[in-house]
Every structure is written in structure tokens, then in C-alpha cells.
C-alpha atoms as an extended CHARMM CRD file, in Angstrom:
* protein
*
       141  EXT
         1         1  MET       CA              9.4790000000      -13.6760000000      -13.7670000000  PROA      1               0.0000000000
         2         2  THR       CA              8.0390000000      -10.3310000000      -12.7590000000  PROA      2               0.0000000000
         3         3  ASN       CA              4.5890000000       -8.9570000000      -13.3410000000  PROA      3               0.0000000000
         4         4  GLY       CA              5.9470000000       -5.4090000000      -13.6360000000  PROA      4               0.0000000000
         5         5  LYS       CA              4.2190000000       -4.2210000000      -10.4600000000  PROA      5               0.0000000000
         6         6  LYS       CA              6.1330000000       -2.6820000000       -7.5860000000  PROA      6               0.0000000000
         7         7  VAL       CA              5.1220000000       -3.2200000000       -3.9600000000  PROA      7               0.0000000000
         8         8  LEU       CA              6.6270000000       -1.1160000000       -1.1990000000  PROA      8               0.0000000000
         9         9  ILE       CA              6.4830000000       -2.5230000000        2.3330000000  PROA      9               0.0000000000
        10        10  ILE       CA              6.8340000000       -0.5820000000        5.5790000000  PROA      10              0.0000000000
        11        11  GLU       CA              7.1560000000       -3.0420000000        8.4510000000  PROA      11              0.0000000000
        12        12  ASP       CA              9.4300000000       -2.7020000000       11.4700000000  PROA      12              0.0000000000
        13        13  GLU       CA              9.3000000000       -6.3970000000       12.4270000000  PROA      13              0.0000000000
        14        14  PHE       CA             12.0910000000       -8.1550000000       10.5190000000  PROA      14              0.0000000000
        15        15  ASP       CA             10.4240000000      -11.6020000000       10.2990000000  PROA      15              0.0000000000
        16        16  ILE       CA              7.1590000000      -10.2220000000        8.9370000000  PROA      16              0.0000000000
        17        17  ARG       CA              9.0020000000       -7.9400000000        6.4960000000  PROA      17              0.0000000000
        18        18  GLU       CA             11.0620000000      -10.8630000000        5.1630000000  PROA      18              0.0000000000
        19        19  PHE       CA              7.9600000000      -13.1000000000        4.9570000000  PROA      19              0.0000000000
        20        20  LEU       CA              6.2220000000      -10.4440000000        2.8340000000  PROA      20              0.0000000000
        21        21  VAL       CA              9.2600000000       -9.8560000000        0.6230000000  PROA      21              0.0000000000
        22        22  TYR       CA              9.6510000000      -13.5960000000       -0.0080000000  PROA      22              0.0000000000
        23        23  ASN       CA              5.9980000000      -14.2520000000       -0.8400000000  PROA      23              0.0000000000
        24        24  LEU       CA              5.4960000000      -11.1570000000       -2.9840000000  PROA      24              0.0000000000
        25        25  SER       CA              8.7240000000      -11.8110000000       -4.9070000000  PROA      25              0.0000000000
        26        26  LYS       CA              7.5710000000      -15.3950000000       -5.4910000000  PROA      26              0.0000000000
        27        27  GLU       CA              4.3630000000      -13.9760000000       -7.0240000000  PROA      27              0.0000000000
        28        28  GLY       CA              6.3890000000      -11.8640000000       -9.4730000000  PROA      28              0.0000000000
        29        29  TYR       CA              6.2550000000       -8.4770000000       -7.7730000000  PROA      29              0.0000000000
        30        30  THR       CA              9.2250000000       -6.1580000000       -7.5560000000  PROA      30              0.0000000000
        31        31  VAL       CA              9.4940000000       -5.5430000000       -3.8220000000  PROA      31              0.0000000000
        32        32  SER       CA             11.1070000000       -2.8210000000       -1.7730000000  PROA      32              0.0000000000
        33        33  ALA       CA             10.9510000000       -3.0470000000        2.0170000000  PROA      33              0.0000000000
        34        34  HSD       CA             11.7380000000       -0.6040000000        4.7980000000  PROA      34              0.0000000000
        35        35  ALA       CA             11.6920000000       -0.7220000000        8.5790000000  PROA      35              0.0000000000
        36        36  ASN       CA             11.7400000000        3.0740000000        8.7600000000  PROA      36              0.0000000000
        37        37  PRO       CA              8.6630000000        4.9190000000        7.4380000000  PROA      37              0.0000000000
        38        38  LEU       CA             10.6460000000        8.0850000000        6.6380000000  PROA      38              0.0000000000
        39        39  ASP       CA             13.0070000000        6.1380000000        4.3730000000  PROA      39              0.0000000000
        40        40  ALA       CA              9.9890000000        4.5670000000        2.6910000000  PROA      40              0.0000000000
        41        41  LEU       CA              8.3160000000        7.9370000000        2.0940000000  PROA      41              0.0000000000
        42        42  ARG       CA             11.4760000000        9.2590000000        0.4330000000  PROA      42              0.0000000000
        43        43  GLU       CA             11.4430000000        6.2620000000       -1.9080000000  PROA      43              0.0000000000
        44        44  VAL       CA              7.7170000000        6.6340000000       -2.6280000000  PROA      44              0.0000000000
        45        45  ARG       CA              8.2750000000       10.2050000000       -3.7630000000  PROA      45              0.0000000000
        46        46  SER       CA             11.2870000000        9.3530000000       -5.9580000000  PROA      46              0.0000000000
        47        47  ASP       CA             10.0890000000        5.9820000000       -7.3280000000  PROA      47              0.0000000000
        48        48  PRO       CA              6.3600000000        5.5000000000       -6.6400000000  PROA      48              0.0000000000
        49        49  PRO       CA              5.1630000000        1.9240000000       -6.1420000000  PROA      49              0.0000000000
        50        50  ASP       CA              1.9730000000        0.4580000000       -7.5670000000  PROA      50              0.0000000000
        51        51  ILE       CA              0.8270000000       -0.3360000000       -4.0180000000  PROA      51              0.0000000000
        52        52  LEU       CA              2.0620000000        0.1740000000       -0.4770000000  PROA      52              0.0000000000
        53        53  LEU       CA              1.7230000000       -2.1520000000        2.5050000000  PROA      53              0.0000000000
        54        54  THR       CA              2.2390000000       -0.6200000000        5.9250000000  PROA      54              0.0000000000
        55        55  ASP       CA              2.1370000000       -1.6380000000        9.5410000000  PROA      55              0.0000000000
        56        56  TRP       CA              0.3380000000        0.7140000000       11.9340000000  PROA      56              0.0000000000
        57        57  LEU       CA              2.4540000000        0.4730000000       15.0700000000  PROA      57              0.0000000000
        58        58  MET       CA              6.0120000000        1.5700000000       14.3230000000  PROA      58              0.0000000000
        59        59  PRO       CA              8.5070000000        3.7370000000       16.1750000000  PROA      59              0.0000000000
        60        60  GLY       CA              8.8030000000        7.3530000000       15.0810000000  PROA      60              0.0000000000
        61        61  MET       CA              6.0200000000        7.5700000000       12.5230000000  PROA      61              0.0000000000
        62        62  ASP       CA              3.0140000000        5.2710000000       12.5250000000  PROA      62              0.0000000000
        63        63  GLY       CA              1.0230000000        3.8400000000        9.6360000000  PROA      63              0.0000000000
        64        64  LEU       CA             -1.7540000000        6.3930000000       10.0520000000  PROA      64              0.0000000000
        65        65  ASP       CA              0.7600000000        9.2010000000        9.5260000000  PROA      65              0.0000000000
        66        66  VAL       CA              2.0580000000        7.3920000000        6.4370000000  PROA      66              0.0000000000
        67        67  CYS       CA             -1.5000000000        7.2050000000        5.0430000000  PROA      67              0.0000000000
        68        68  LYS       CA             -2.1580000000       10.8700000000        5.7790000000  PROA      68              0.0000000000
        69        69  ALA       CA              1.1250000000       12.0100000000        4.2150000000  PROA      69              0.0000000000
        70        70  LEU       CA              0.5720000000       10.0320000000        1.0050000000  PROA      70              0.0000000000
        71        71  LYS       CA             -3.1120000000       10.8200000000        0.5760000000  PROA      71              0.0000000000
        72        72  MET       CA             -2.5680000000       14.5670000000        1.1150000000  PROA      72              0.0000000000
        73        73  ASP       CA              0.1120000000       14.7380000000       -1.6150000000  PROA      73              0.0000000000
        74        74  GLN       CA             -1.3240000000       14.9580000000       -5.1380000000  PROA      74              0.0000000000
        75        75  LYS       CA              1.6740000000       13.0370000000       -6.5420000000  PROA      75              0.0000000000
        76        76  THR       CA              1.0750000000       10.0410000000       -4.2620000000  PROA      76              0.0000000000
        77        77  SER       CA             -2.6330000000       10.1710000000       -3.3770000000  PROA      77              0.0000000000
        78        78  HSD       CA             -3.5060000000        7.5760000000       -6.0430000000  PROA      78              0.0000000000
        79        79  ILE       CA             -1.2620000000        4.8710000000       -4.5340000000  PROA      79              0.0000000000
        80        80  PRO       CA             -3.3800000000        2.2010000000       -2.8410000000  PROA      80              0.0000000000
        81        81  ILE       CA             -2.4300000000        1.4790000000        0.7690000000  PROA      81              0.0000000000
        82        82  ILE       CA             -3.0740000000       -1.7380000000        2.6480000000  PROA      82              0.0000000000
        83        83  MET       CA             -2.7270000000       -1.4990000000        6.4150000000  PROA      83              0.0000000000
        84        84  ILE       CA             -1.4640000000       -4.7380000000        7.9900000000  PROA      84              0.0000000000
        85        85  THR       CA             -1.6080000000       -4.5680000000       11.7670000000  PROA      85              0.0000000000
        86        86  CYS       CA             -2.4110000000       -6.3410000000       14.9990000000  PROA      86              0.0000000000
        87        87  LYS       CA             -4.9320000000       -3.6120000000       15.9000000000  PROA      87              0.0000000000
        88        88  SER       CA             -8.2500000000       -5.3820000000       15.5310000000  PROA      88              0.0000000000
        89        89  GLU       CA            -10.8880000000       -3.1970000000       17.1410000000  PROA      89              0.0000000000
        90        90  GLU       CA            -13.6390000000       -1.8140000000       14.9110000000  PROA      90              0.0000000000
        91        91  VAL       CA            -12.6060000000        1.7480000000       15.7790000000  PROA      91              0.0000000000
        92        92  ASP       CA             -9.0620000000        0.9700000000       14.5450000000  PROA      92              0.0000000000
        93        93  VAL       CA            -10.2890000000       -0.3380000000       11.1950000000  PROA      93              0.0000000000
        94        94  VAL       CA            -12.6010000000        2.6500000000       10.7320000000  PROA      94              0.0000000000
        95        95  THR       CA             -9.8710000000        5.1270000000       11.6950000000  PROA      95              0.0000000000
        96        96  ALA       CA             -7.3910000000        3.6360000000        9.2220000000  PROA      96              0.0000000000
        97        97  LEU       CA             -9.9210000000        3.6160000000        6.3880000000  PROA      97              0.0000000000
        98        98  GLU       CA            -10.9460000000        7.2000000000        7.1640000000  PROA      98              0.0000000000
        99        99  VAL       CA             -7.3560000000        8.4930000000        6.9330000000  PROA      99              0.0000000000
       100       100  GLY       CA             -6.7600000000        6.8130000000        3.5910000000  PROA      100             0.0000000000
       101       101  ALA       CA             -6.0380000000        3.1000000000        3.8880000000  PROA      101             0.0000000000
       102       102  ASP       CA             -7.6870000000        1.2700000000        1.0010000000  PROA      102             0.0000000000
       103       103  ASP       CA             -7.7900000000       -2.0640000000        2.7900000000  PROA      103             0.0000000000
       104       104  TYR       CA             -7.0760000000       -3.4090000000        6.2680000000  PROA      104             0.0000000000
       105       105  LEU       CA             -5.7330000000       -6.8230000000        7.2570000000  PROA      105             0.0000000000
       106       106  ILE       CA             -5.3120000000       -7.9870000000       10.8360000000  PROA      106             0.0000000000
       107       107  LYS       CA             -2.2190000000       -9.9350000000       11.9140000000  PROA      107             0.0000000000
       108       108  PRO       CA             -1.9100000000      -12.8110000000       11.7010000000  PROA      108             0.0000000000
       109       109  PHE       CA             -3.1480000000      -12.5650000000        8.1240000000  PROA      109             0.0000000000
       110       110  ARG       CA             -3.4770000000      -15.1620000000        5.3910000000  PROA      110             0.0000000000
       111       111  ILE       CA             -1.0530000000      -14.6610000000        2.5080000000  PROA      111             0.0000000000
       112       112  LYS       CA             -3.6550000000      -15.5990000000       -0.1250000000  PROA      112             0.0000000000
       113       113  GLU       CA             -6.0250000000      -12.9920000000        1.2990000000  PROA      113             0.0000000000
       114       114  LEU       CA             -3.2580000000      -10.3970000000        1.0430000000  PROA      114             0.0000000000
       115       115  MET       CA             -2.5010000000      -11.3810000000       -2.5560000000  PROA      115             0.0000000000
       116       116  VAL       CA             -6.1550000000      -10.9460000000       -3.5380000000  PROA      116             0.0000000000
       117       117  SER       CA             -6.2550000000       -7.5470000000       -1.8420000000  PROA      117             0.0000000000
       118       118  ILE       CA             -3.1060000000       -6.4310000000       -3.6560000000  PROA      118             0.0000000000
       119       119  LYS       CA             -4.4120000000       -7.5430000000       -7.0560000000  PROA      119             0.0000000000
       120       120  LYS       CA             -7.8370000000       -6.0050000000       -6.4390000000  PROA      120             0.0000000000
       121       121  ASN       CA             -6.4160000000       -2.6470000000       -5.3580000000  PROA      121             0.0000000000
       122       122  ILE       CA             -3.9190000000       -2.4500000000       -8.2360000000  PROA      122             0.0000000000
       123       123  LYS       CA             -6.6590000000       -3.2850000000      -10.7730000000  PROA      123             0.0000000000
       124       124  ARG       CA             -8.9840000000       -0.6670000000       -9.2680000000  PROA      124             0.0000000000
       125       125  THR       CA             -6.2610000000        1.9740000000       -9.4610000000  PROA      125             0.0000000000
       126       126  GLU       CA             -5.3950000000        1.0510000000      -13.0510000000  PROA      126             0.0000000000
       127       127  ALA       CA             -9.0700000000        1.2450000000      -14.0420000000  PROA      127             0.0000000000
       128       128  GLN       CA             -9.3890000000        4.6610000000      -12.4010000000  PROA      128             0.0000000000
       129       129  ASP       CA             -6.2420000000        5.8640000000      -14.1970000000  PROA      129             0.0000000000
       130       130  MET       CA             -7.6980000000        4.7530000000      -17.5470000000  PROA      130             0.0000000000
       131       131  ILE       CA            -10.9290000000        6.6180000000      -16.8130000000  PROA      131             0.0000000000
       132       132  ASN       CA             -9.0070000000        9.7300000000      -15.7790000000  PROA      132             0.0000000000
       133       133  ARG       CA             -6.9010000000        9.6400000000      -18.9620000000  PROA      133             0.0000000000
       134       134  SER       CA             -9.9310000000        9.2180000000      -21.2270000000  PROA      134             0.0000000000
       135       135  TRP       CA            -12.2030000000       11.6600000000      -19.3860000000  PROA      135             0.0000000000
       136       136  PRO       CA            -10.9900000000       14.8870000000      -21.0400000000  PROA      136             0.0000000000
       137       137  ARG       CA            -11.4170000000       13.3530000000      -24.5130000000  PROA      137             0.0000000000
       138       138  ALA       CA            -14.8870000000       12.0980000000      -23.6610000000  PROA      138             0.0000000000
       139       139  SER       CA            -15.9670000000       15.5400000000      -22.4830000000  PROA      139             0.0000000000
       140       140  GLN       CA            -14.6780000000       17.1920000000      -25.7000000000  PROA      140             0.0000000000
       141       141  GLU       CA            -16.8540000000       15.0710000000      -27.9820000000  PROA      141             0.0000000000
């Protein structure tokens, strides 16, 4: 059973990546997971997910760069991003939110908390899309 929503995960730690894939699949999400952020960005541009989960600390390209790249591109700026990281200082949370993360969870995180965040962010994006689609008609009346 799927809920029709696609989650893309960028996480370089195998165990955490597999834990996320398992739990999200169990909840009915279609899940794609990458250890390499560049591979993930290529997929995002060719087959955009409904939401993206990313670690911050990764080799090559970090989660902040992922946020910046997606939020600066008009085709991907609407995709909600949840940062999941061990960085727990207030300045880290603020920095991530300022560059485009829509939510921030600190490892170790609770899976139910993540599920609520995913649902909340997808619903918010869907509501915004409905407003954006109806806005031109509303202004023509």
C-alpha cells in the first residue's frame, strides 16, 4: 500500500539510511535513498519528490549546499526539506532554516516525530500549491 507520496533521502550513513527507508516504506511512502548528494540532486531534477530528507555532514557536498541548490532553483524551490543531523547547537538550527530547510531534527530522532514532520510539510506544500493554482482565477473575478 502506498500513499502516492515520494520521499527522497540523502544520508551517507548506511544504517540510518536503511532505517529511514524501512520505516517510510512501512508508512506507504515511495522512497528513494542516496549516499551521494550529487546523485540525489540529479534525481530531484528528473523526478522531483514530494519531500526531501537530508543529513548535514556528508563528504563532498553538505546538507546546507543541498538546501541552497534546491531553494535557488525555481523548479525545485517548492520541495520541503527536513534536515536530520547530529548538529545540535542553536546556531546550526538557525543556519539550516535560513538557507532553506523547512524543519530540523537532531539525531538521534524519534521516528514518530519525523513522520509528523513529513506529513505536516507535505500538507503545507499541497495547500500552497492549491492557493497558487487558484490565485490567478481569484484575481480575474
